[in-house]
C-alpha positions in Angstrom: 5.9 20.0 4.5 3.5 18.5 7.4 2.4 15.4 7.6 -0.4 14.7 5.1 -3.5 12.6 5.6 -4.6 9.4 3.2 -7.8 10.5 2.9 -6.2 13.8 1.3 -4.1 12.0 -0.9 -6.8 9.9 -2.1 -9.3 12.5 -2.7 -6.8 14.4 -5.2 -6.6 11.7 -6.7 -10.1 11.0 -7.5 -11.0 14.8 -8.3 -7.7 14.5 -10.9 -9.1 10.8 -12.1 -6.0 9.6 -11.3 -4.4 7.5 -8.7 -1.7 7.7 -5.6 0.8 4.8 -5.2 1.3 3.2 -1.4 4.6 1.8 -0.8 5.9 -0.3 1.9 7.9 0.5 4.3 10.3 -2.1 6.2 13.1 -0.4 7.6 14.2 3.6 8.2 15.9 3.5 4.1 12.7 2.8 3.1 10.8 5.3 3.9 13.6 7.4 2.8 14.0 6.3 -0.2 10.4 6.8 -1.0 10.6 10.6 0.4 13.2 11.0 -2.2 11.6 9.0 -5.6 8.5 11.4 -4.7 10.4 14.3 -4.4 11.9 13.6 -7.9 8.5 12.4 -9.0 7.1 15.4 -7.6 3.9 13.4 -6.5 2.5 12.3 -3.1 3.1 9.5 -1.6 1.7 7.0 1.4 4.4 5.2 3.3 2.7 2.0 4.2 3.4 -0.1 7.2 2.3 -3.5 7.2 1.3 -6.3 9.9 4.0 -8.5 8.7 6.4 -5.2 8.6 5.4 -4.2 12.3 5.7 -8.1 13.7 9.8 -8.0 11.8 10.4 -5.1 14.3 9.2 -7.0 17.4 5.0 -6.1 17.2 5.2 -2.5 18.5 4.3 -0.3 15.3 5.6 2.8 17.2 9.5 3.4 16.3 8.8 2.4 12.4 5.8 4.8 12.4 7.8 7.7 14.0 10.7 7.0 12.1 8.1 7.5 8.8 6.2 10.5 10.7 10.1 12.1 10.8 10.5 11.6 7.2 7.3 13.0 5.9 8.2 16.5 8.3 10.9 16.5 6.6 10.1 16.2 2.5 8.8 18.5 0.2 6.0 16.1 -1.2 3.1 15.4 1.1 3.6 12.0 2.6 1.1 10.1 4.8 1.1 6.8 6.6 -1.1 4.1 6.3 -0.9 0.9 8.5 -1.7 -2.2 5.6 -2.8 -5.4 5.8 -3.9 -6.2 9.2 -5.4 -9.0 10.5 -4.9 -9.2 14.5 -7.7 -7.7 15.9 -5.7 -6.5 18.6 -3.6 -4.9 16.4 -6.4 -3.0 14.7 -7.8 -1.9 18.0 -4.3 -0.7 19.0 -3.8 1.2 15.7 -7.5 2.4 16.0 -6.8 3.8 19.9 -2.8 5.5 18.9 -3.2 6.4 15.7 -3.7 10.4 15.8 -0.8 10.3 18.3 1.6 8.3 15.8 0.7 9.8 13.0 -1.2 7.1 11.0 -4.1 8.4 9.5 -5.1 5.6 7.2 -5.8 1.8 8.2 -6.5 -1.5 5.6 -8.1 -4.1 7.9 -7.9 -7.3 5.9 -10.6 -9.7 7.2 -10.4 -11.6 3.6 -9.7 -15.1 5.4 -12.9 -15.5 7.2 -16.3 -16.6 5.7 -18.1 -13.6 3.9 -20.4 -12.8 6.7 -17.8 -12.8 9.3 -15.7 -10.6 7.1 -18.8 -8.3 6.7 -19.3 -8.3 10.3 -15.3 -7.5 11.3 -14.3 -5.0 8.8 -18.0 -3.3 9.6 -16.9 -2.8 13.3 -13.2 -1.9 12.5 -14.4 0.6 10.4 -17.4 2.6 12.3 -14.4 2.3 15.1 -11.8 3.6 12.7 -13.7 6.7 11.1 -14.5 7.6 14.4 -10.8 8.2 15.2 -10.8 9.8 11.9 -9.1 7.3 9.9 -9.4 6.6 6.3 -10.6 2.8 6.3 -9.3 0.3 3.4 -10.9 -3.4 2.9 -10.0 -6.4 1.1 -13.3 -8.5 -0.8 -11.9 -12.1 -1.4 -8.2 -13.1 -1.2 -5.8 -11.6 -3.2 -3.1 -13.7 -4.9 0.3 -14.2 -3.1 0.2 -14.1 0.1 2.2 -16.5 2.3 3.0 -18.4 -1.1 -0.3 -18.5 -2.2 -1.3 -17.8 -5.9 -4.6 -17.6 -7.0 -4.6 -15.8 -10.8 -8.1 -16.9 -11.5 -9.9 -14.6 -8.4 -11.7 -11.8 -9.8 -14.2 -9.4 -7.5 -17.8 -9.6 -8.6 -19.0 -5.9 -9.5 -22.4 -6.9 -7.4 -20.4 -8.3 -4.4 -18.4 -5.4 -4.3 -21.5 -2.9 -3.8 -22.8 -4.8 -1.3 -19.8 -5.4 0.8 -19.3 -1.5 0.6 -22.4 -0.7 1.7 -22.5 -3.1 4.4 -19.4 -2.4 5.8 -18.4 1.5 5.2 -15.3 1.2 4.3 -13.6 3.9 2.3 -11.8 2.2 -0.3 -11.8 -1.1 -1.4 -9.0 -3.1 -2.6 -10.0 -5.9 -5.6 -9.1 -8.8 -7.3 -8.6 -8.1 -11.2 -5.8 -10.6 -12.0 -2.6 -8.7 -9.7 -0.6 -11.0 -6.9 1.3 -10.0 -4.0 5.3 -10.9 -4.1 5.4 -11.5 -8.2 9.1 -11.0 -9.3 8.5 -9.9 -12.9 5.9 -7.7 -14.1 3.9 -10.0 -15.8 0.4 -10.4 -14.0 -2.5 -9.3 -16.2 -5.4 -7.1 -14.8 -8.9 -7.3 -15.9 -9.5 -3.7 -16.9 -13.0 -4.0 -18.2 -13.7 -5.7 -14.4 -11.7 -2.6 -12.9 -14.2 -0.4 -14.8 -17.6 -2.6 -14.1 -16.3 -2.6 -10.6 -16.1 1.3 -10.6 -19.4 1.9 -12.1 -20.9 -0.4 -9.0 -19.1 1.2 -6.2 -19.0 4.7 -4.8 -15.3 4.3 -2.8 -12.2 4.5 -4.7 -10.2 1.3 -5.6 -7.5 -0.5 -4.9 -4.8 -2.6 -6.8 -2.2 -4.6 -4.6 0.3 -6.7 -5.9 1.8 -3.3 -8.5 4.8 -4.8 -8.7 4.3 -7.5 -10.9 2.1 -5.7 -13.3 3.4 -3.6 -16.4 3.9 0.3 -16.4 0.7 0.3 -19.6 -1.6 -1.7 -17.3 -1.4 0.1 -14.4 -1.5 3.2 -16.3 -4.6 1.2 -18.2 -6.1 0.3 -14.7 -6.0 3.7 -13.6 -8.0 5.3 -16.4 -10.4 2.3 -15.5 -10.8 3.5 -11.9 -8.4 2.5 -9.4 -7.3 5.5 -7.0 -4.8 3.7 -5.0 -1.9 1.4 -6.2 0.2 -0.8 -4.0 3.8 -1.7 -4.1 6.3 -3.2 -2.1 8.3 -6.5 -3.9 9.5 -3.9 -6.2 11.1 -2.0 -3.7 12.6 -5.2 -2.5 14.0 -6.5 -5.4 15.9 -3.4 -6.1 17.3 -3.4 -2.2 18.4 -6.3 -2.5 20.3 -6.5 -5.9 22.1 -3.5 -4.8 23.4 -4.8 -1.7 24.4 -8.0 -3.5 26.2 -6.2 -6.0 27.9 -4.0 -3.8 29.1 -7.1 -1.3 30.3 -9.0 -4.5 32.1 -5.8 -5.5 34.2 -5.9 -2.1 33.6 -8.9 0.0 35.4 -7.5 3.1 32.9 -4.1 3.5 31.4 -4.0 6.9 30.1 -0.2 7.0 26.7 -1.2 6.5 26.0 2.4 5.0 28.3 1.5 2.2 25.5 -0.6 0.9 22.3 0.5 2.6 23.2 4.1 0.1 23.1 2.2 -2.6 20.2 0.1 -1.7 17.9 3.3 -0.6 19.1 5.1 -3.8 18.0 2.1 -5.6 14.6 1.9 -4.1 14.6 5.9 -5.0 14.5 5.0 -8.4 11.6 2.8 -8.2 9.3 5.0 -6.2 10.0 7.6 -8.9 9.1 5.4 -12.1 6.1 4.5 -10.0 5.0 7.3 -8.9 5.1 8.9 -12.5 2.9 6.3 -14.2 0.2 6.8 -11.3 0.0 10.3 -11.6 
């Protein structure tokens, strides 16, 4: 199946009143696992490459984006490529300028660390240029807890502020702070489902739930029912992958062939992808 676009996957989710899951890609094995798990679940998915992952690969998005594009082309379900949590203005420029050539169809511009006026200005400028380049663009209003070790469980997005932010910036999707937190290792985060519904009633673009690895299945389902249309998952893949690698190496400390432990890691991630994909569909 040819590479899908994030805009199409989101539009299908909106029409069906469900969500599409975006899974973080760090290595080729992540991308392969996402494709495998999505195929098992029979759903589309978004291959998300964060600024941190790009930095891990030396600062050049092309190799990992090319790997994702190849995996998507070979998959039997629709997969798109999204660049996530971009704070560096130079990387925003690079992605917008080269997105079409690299198979990228969406970007999340993260100016949430700036004050409100600067956030709006930077996001609006990026949105204008991204949409001119054919990209679907997501932004975040206020920092969602968990990034770089920060945890702010009390932060909540105000529905009126959300509506004003979307109107001022022209973004296509909005990540909201409703109780989830990045990098959680257990699934105990409480999501304010009633707040999700109130934001959805005021905002005319799809809502995004970040930090979904820390949210239980039934709570994710309720959030989707209230209006979440994109669900981001990253830490859960890394937990599954690392546990599988650790188990393989503990079982045979003499292992030196990485295929012997990356294969079970990939399978473990695929299981996680399939499970989350079934929850949101």
